[in-house]
N, C-alpha and C positions, 0 to 999 in steps of 0.2 A: 832664900827665898823658898817659903815653905810651902808651894806649891803655885802650877801653871798661873792659876787664873790670880794669883798675887802679882804673879809677877807682870802680868800682861797689865794689872790693873794700877800699877807703880808706871810703863811704859808710858801709858796714855794719860796719866796727869801728868809724870814728865817731859812728857811729849805737849802738853797745854802753856807747861815755865817756859819752855824751847819759845813757843807760837810768838810768846809776847818781845821775846828781843828781835825776831825774827821779823815781828811785824812792823815793830821801830823804828830799825835799821833801815826799813826799804820807806818808810812813812816818812820822814824825812826827805827820801830824794825824789818822792812822789811829790809833793808841796813844795820843792824849793824854787819850784819856776813861780807858783803862783803868790808865794811868798816876794816873792819880788816882783812880783805886780800891783802886789794889796798898798798902794800908798801911806794907807793908815796905818801899817805898823811899822814903815821905815827900816825896810833891809833891801843890803847890796849884797853883790856876790864875795865882797871881801866879809862882810859878816855874816853872813850865810856860811862861807868855812870855816870861819872863827867859832860859829854858835854849830857847825858838824865836827867842830873836833874836841866843843866841849863835853859831847855827849862820850866819849871818849876818855878823859881826862878822868869825869865821875867813875868809869869803867874800871878803869884801872885804879882808880879808892875803893871802889867796891870790892875787887878778884883781890887787893890786897889785903883787904879785911878778911874778906874764908880763909885768905893762906894762914890769916893769923892766930884765927878763932875757931874755923872748923871742928879743931879737935875738939874743943871745951866747949861749943853754943850747940853741937851738932847740926846737920846736916837740914833736916825738919824744918829748927827753928831760922833759919836762915835764908833758909826757903822763904818762909812766909814773910820773912820782915824785908829781904829783899822786894819781893811781888808787890805787897802792899806800898814799900815808897816806888815803885817803879809805877800805881795805877794815881796814885797822887799825883804823883809830877805829869802823867798827860791830862788830867783833868787843868792842872792850873796850865798847861801850853791851849788848850781847847778855848782858852777864856782870858787869855792874858791880851792886855792892850798894845802893851809894847814890844819890841824885838828884846831889850834887855833884862824884861822877866820872862819872856819866853825861850833866851838864851839860859837865866838861871832853874827856871822849869825841868831844859833837857839837861841839867849837869846832874839833877837830884835823879833823873829817868834816867842818869847814867848810872851812878850809884847804885841806885838796885839792881839795874841787869847786871853790873860787875859781879855784885853776889848773887845772882842767881844763877848764873849760865854756867862758874865751875862749880859750883856746888851741885849741880842738878848733874852734870854730868858728872863727881864725881862719886855721887850719890846711884847712880844707876849703873856703874861699874861694883860700885860695894856689894849691890843687890841682884847681879848676873850670875848664874851658874858658869863655872868655868868651861872657856871656850867660848863664848854666845859676849864677852864684853862689846869687840868692835862692834858686832851687830846694833846690841842692844844698843851703843850709841849711836850709834845710826841711826837706828828706826825711831830715838828717842827726838834727833835732831830733824828728822824730817819735822819737825811738829814745828821746826823754828824756820822751815823752806815753804810754810804750809801759812804761816804767818806771814810771813816777808811776801810769799806772790799776794796772798790778799788785798795787800797793800795799793800795789799798782791798777788792781782788779777794780780797786773801788776806788781809786783816785779815778780811772778810766771812766765808770759808769757817773762819778758825782760831781770833780771840778771843772766840765764845765757848764751845769745850774749854780753849781751849791756853794759855800763857801770852805776853803781848807782847813777851816776849826774842827768842821764833822770826822772827818780824818782821825785828828788825837783824844777825839772825845769816845768813837766806834773802839778805839784801843785800850779805853781803859776799862772798855764793858766789860771783856769774860774774863780780867780777876777780878769781880765782883761773884762770879758764883765759880771760880777755879782755888781761891782762896777760903770757902767753906768746904765745898769736898776735901780741898788734900787735908785743911786739919782735922777733920772728922777720919779719913782713909788711911794717908798716908805713914804707914810703922818709922820710929827712927833707924838708921840706919846701923846697923851690926856693928861696922867699927869705930863708932862715935858712942855707942853707950855706956861705955867704962875708959873714961880718959882721967891721967893723975891732972894735975897744978900743972902750968909754964916754969917749964926747967933754966933757971939761970943759963945765959948765954946764948940762947936757942934762934936769936938771934929773930925772931916774929916766924918761927916756920924754916927759916932759911938755914940751919946748922944742917943739917941731914943733908939738904940737896948739893947741897956746897961739897962734901966732904973728899976725902981724900977718891979717889976711882968713882966717884961719881962728878964731879965738879963739869968735868966737859963736857959730858952730854946733856946735862942741865940748861948749859950756855949755846948747845946747839938747841932745846928744846924753843928755849927763848927766842934764839932768833929765826925760829920757824913761825912764829906765833905774832912777830913781826912782822915778817914776808908775808901771812897768810889775812891779819888782820891789814895793813895796809893797802892791800886787795879788796879784802870785802866791804871797809868802810868809805874808800875812796869812790871802787866802781857803782855802792850802790848808793853815794851820795850826788855824783855828780852825773852817771851816766844816764839822767831822761835828759839834762838840761846838753850834754854834749852828743847826743841823739838832734837835739834838735837842729844844732847847732849845724853839723853836718845834711841837715834838706829836712830831715824826718817832721813831721807834727806831731805835736805832743799824744795824742790819743795814740798812733802808728810806735812813739819811744812809751808811752806807757806801757803796750801790749809786748815792746822787745825785752823790758824789764820783766814783762811774768817769763815769756820765755827765759829769761836769765834765772828767777825763780826755778820752774820747772827742773831745770838743769839740776839744779843745786839739789833740790829732794832726791833725785834720782839716782845722783853723784852719792849722798849720805846714805841711804836704807844701801842701793848696790857695793859701794865700794864697801861699804863696811860687813856685805858679805863676805865679798869675794877675799878681803883681808882676813877674817877669820881661818879662811882654806890655804891661801897662799903668804899669807905674814903681809901688814902690813906695809911697812917699810917698800916695797913697789909700790905697793895702790897711790901712794903719798905722793912719792917724787912722781909719779905718773902723772899726774891727776894736776901737778902744778904747773907740769910741762903742755900739757898737755889744753890747760886756760890762756898760757901764754900765746904759742899757739896761734888758738883762736882769735886774740887781740892783733895780733900783727895781719893777721887777713883780714878781719874786721877796717887793718887801718886804708885796704885801699876798696874801700866802698862798694862791696858786692852789691849782688844782685840782691831784691828784698830777701825771698825765699832762702839764701844759702846765708842770710844776715841772721835768721831768724832761729838756722840751725848752729848757726857760728855761736848765737848768744847763748844756746841751749849747752855747749860743749861749756862755753867761757863757766857760766854757773855749773856745770856738774866739775869744772877743773877747782877753780876758781877760791868759790866758796865751800865746794864740796872739800879740799885739800885743808881748809882750815877746819872744818870738822871733822875730819879724819887725822886730823895732828893731835886732836883736842884725844879722839881715842886711843893712839898713836903713846900718848903718854899719861892716860892713868892707867894704859895693859902697860907700860914698861914696869912704874912702879910695883910695891907693893902696899897693900890696903893700907898700912897707917902713915903712908907716905901720899896717897894717891889725892886728897884732898888740897896741901902744902901745893904738891908737884904742880895739877891744873891752875890752882888762885895766883903761886905765882907765874907762869908761863906765863895766863893768861894776862897780869899784870904787865910785867913789863912788855907783853905784847900790844898793849893797847899803846902801847909810844906810836907804833905802826897807826894804830886807827887814828892818831891824832895826823900825823903826816901823813893819809890818805887823804882827806877831803881841805887839807892847806896845800897839796899838792897839784890835786885836780882844780883847784879853784886862782893855784899861782896860773896854772897853764890856760886856764879861760880867760884869765886876765892882761896876758903876755900878748898877744896879739900873734903865736905862735898858731900853726894851723892844724883843724881839729887833731887830724895825723898822731899829731905829737901826744895828746892822750894817749891813744895807744901802745902807740911806741915806748912811753916811761915807764906806763901799770907794767908791761909785759917783762921787764927787768929784775922785779923782784919777783913775778914767776919760775925765772928759770932760776933766780939762787935761793928759792926755797925748795925746788928739786936735788938741789946741787946737795943743801944743810941735809934734805931727807936721807942722801945714798950716803952720809956722812955715821952720822947716828949707828948705825952696826960695828963699823971700826971700833966707834967710840964705848957701843956699848960691851963688845968682846975685851978692850982693852978692863974696863971696867966691872966686870964678872968678879973678880978676886975684891973687889971694892964693895962689893953690894952688902956682906953682909956687913959691912964694918960699918956701913951706913944706918944697917938697920937697927945693930946695935946704939947708934949714937941715938936717933929716934924713937927708942925702946923709953 
């Protein structure tokens, strides 16, 4: 960073990019009930679960593209290209006459977002002053929560009288302003201004991440991302539908979803600040556990006031934990490995994002009680906490190998 104003500018614009994924993630879950009722487009629960996973498949591909090319292409170029692809996909979603075309557009949206999120996370870490990486990543990702919060609020305001298509049309609009501003005002990351060409045998950026002394930590981060993204995508896709199945109205379900994302935003900002002071490992572990515990209490169908509080805690824990995991990954690695590390972690983690919507669809279609949705989604929350707790021990053993990994990547 050359000056504090530049840091603020980067955070504001980067939060705008993060808001694109947040809005998209929530808007699909918000519109699923309306899509299922729209006989003209031909959607059912099984197809809706499949389309929810198509976005995650696209994100897997996009994150892998980021990991393999970020050193050569540069963060700024990848951000602009990914956001442009996202905007195009959202416009197609808004006008798609069939659910098949809608699903293809969602796949393109996923590729764009898969490029954007790891790129912007590494970008903010590269341009952060020492000791403020987790804080700045949390602040940047508050845009993610803000975008996700906007979707259920718009749904509550529009879906009773207007078509679900407006939710997707509105989602493409901010990029029309964000892209020109970013093109003119964002600098390139110093970590990518001077890079060598691809190295033989580098395995698309994987070689230093899987080097001796580092591979164990890499696998733990991949598993944490799998658990975190399974929860984020599974819950965000099906939460309004699950709460309607539990007897709540569409309006109440959407407001509960909004409470979830308010909690997520608080968790991202507050968690990042606390992590810079006390260390990020305990913050991530506690967040996963808090989210899992809130789901278990929700299964007992508490009073409405307590339910909204539990939704807040679930967002703070289950969604905030995934964002803090991303901050953990970029803070753990040296600058030359940040883009690769977060790109591959999110790429592998997208397998969890694929599994989450499919798992939710299977539970809802199985005839099991509504409580089983909460039981089964609590399991990866507990597992994520255990994985987070295991990282420091692996990291301590890997300390001697960090220098070797850095030399491999140089």
